[in-house]
C-alpha positions in Angstrom: 25.4 -9.4 -88.0 26.4 -10.0 -84.5 25.8 -13.3 -83.2 26.0 -14.7 -79.5 26.8 -18.2 -78.5 28.4 -20.1 -76.0 31.5 -21.7 -76.7 33.3 -24.4 -74.0 31.2 -22.6 -71.4 32.2 -18.8 -72.3 30.0 -16.6 -73.8 31.1 -15.2 -77.0 30.0 -12.8 -79.9 30.9 -13.4 -83.3 30.2 -10.8 -86.0 30.1 -12.4 -88.9 28.2 -13.6 -92.2 25.2 -15.9 -91.1 26.0 -18.1 -94.1 29.7 -18.8 -92.7 30.1 -22.3 -91.7 30.6 -23.0 -87.9 34.1 -24.5 -88.9 35.4 -21.5 -90.0 33.8 -19.3 -87.4 35.5 -21.8 -84.8 39.0 -22.0 -86.3 39.4 -18.4 -87.7 37.3 -16.0 -85.7 37.5 -17.7 -82.5 40.9 -19.4 -82.7 39.9 -22.8 -81.8 41.7 -24.8 -84.6 41.4 -28.2 -83.0 38.1 -28.6 -85.1 39.7 -29.9 -88.5 38.6 -29.3 -91.9 38.2 -32.7 -93.7 35.9 -33.1 -96.7 33.9 -29.5 -96.4 30.8 -31.7 -97.4 29.9 -33.3 -93.9 31.1 -36.8 -94.9 34.2 -37.3 -92.8 33.1 -36.4 -89.3 36.6 -34.8 -88.8 34.7 -31.2 -88.2 32.1 -32.7 -85.7 31.4 -30.6 -82.4 28.3 -30.7 -80.2 25.6 -28.1 -80.8 23.2 -28.0 -77.7 24.8 -31.2 -76.6 24.1 -33.0 -80.0 27.1 -34.4 -82.4 26.8 -32.1 -85.8 29.1 -31.3 -88.7 30.4 -27.9 -88.4 31.4 -27.4 -92.0 27.5 -28.0 -92.9 26.0 -26.0 -89.9 25.9 -22.5 -90.4 26.7 -19.5 -88.0 23.1 -18.4 -88.5 21.7 -21.6 -87.4 23.0 -21.4 -83.9 22.8 -18.2 -82.2 22.1 -18.6 -78.2 23.5 -22.1 -79.1 25.8 -24.0 -76.3 28.8 -25.6 -78.6 31.3 -27.6 -77.3 34.4 -28.2 -79.4 37.4 -30.8 -78.6 39.2 -27.8 -76.7 36.2 -28.0 -74.2 34.9 -31.6 -74.5 36.8 -32.6 -71.1 34.9 -30.5 -69.3 31.9 -32.9 -68.9 32.7 -36.0 -66.8 31.6 -38.1 -70.1 34.2 -36.1 -72.2 36.7 -36.2 -69.6 36.4 -40.0 -69.4 36.4 -40.6 -73.3 39.6 -38.4 -73.9 41.3 -40.4 -71.0 40.2 -44.0 -72.8 41.5 -42.6 -76.0 45.1 -42.2 -74.7 44.7 -45.6 -72.8 44.0 -47.7 -75.9 46.3 -45.9 -77.7 43.6 -44.8 -80.7 45.3 -42.1 -82.4 47.8 -42.9 -85.3 48.1 -39.6 -87.5 45.5 -37.8 -85.3 43.8 -36.0 -87.8 40.1 -37.5 -87.3 40.5 -38.1 -83.6 38.6 -34.6 -82.5 35.8 -35.7 -84.4 36.0 -39.2 -83.6 35.9 -38.3 -79.7 33.2 -35.7 -80.0 30.9 -38.4 -82.0 32.0 -40.8 -78.9 31.1 -38.2 -76.3 27.6 -37.5 -77.4 26.8 -41.1 -77.6 27.8 -41.9 -74.2 26.4 -38.8 -73.0 23.1 -40.5 -74.2 23.5 -44.1 -74.2 26.1 -44.7 -71.0 26.4 -48.4 -72.1 25.7 -48.9 -75.7 25.9 -52.0 -77.5 28.0 -52.5 -80.6 25.6 -51.6 -83.2 24.7 -48.5 -81.2 28.5 -47.4 -81.2 28.5 -48.6 -84.9 25.4 -46.3 -85.7 26.8 -43.3 -83.7 30.4 -43.3 -85.5 29.3 -43.9 -88.7 30.5 -41.1 -90.7 33.3 -40.5 -88.7 36.2 -41.8 -91.1 39.6 -42.9 -90.2 41.9 -43.1 -92.6 44.5 -44.9 -90.6 41.6 -47.6 -89.8 42.0 -47.8 -86.0 38.0 -48.6 -85.9 38.8 -51.5 -83.6 40.7 -49.3 -81.0 37.9 -46.7 -81.4 35.5 -49.2 -80.4 37.6 -50.4 -77.5 37.9 -47.0 -76.3 34.3 -46.2 -76.1 33.7 -49.6 -74.3 36.2 -48.5 -72.0 35.0 -45.3 -71.4 31.6 -46.7 -71.1 32.6 -49.4 -68.3 33.9 -46.5 -66.4 30.8 -44.1 -66.7 28.9 -44.5 -63.4 31.7 -46.5 -61.6 
């Protein structure tokens, strides 16, 4: 079945099983390997992408659920001003250690700041809940979100 969607601003047509998780469509069919497989159950956040601006777990989102959707992956997040600011802040705050979870972390942080440009600590915690970092860089993640927030609209 052919399904049309827009990925990082480019119209794409995917011939595939509508029951195939979006994560595997991105990685296998569209060769966008920045989105990571973590748990496969939507619990770790490594596979987070944006679907129509909302942060979703791509391992639990089926291809058949996203026809016509606008999908943003880590490869395209810096196309937006907020995404660019978050990515730069991640580097400036030296957030990554192993780096495996960072794509999902950045995607969740970008979705938060796109809707809540000046989040409180509680709003940051709520938005980032479910994005697990085994290296425990949570303090730096929060610092990077706050730094990016300070730059938005500056």
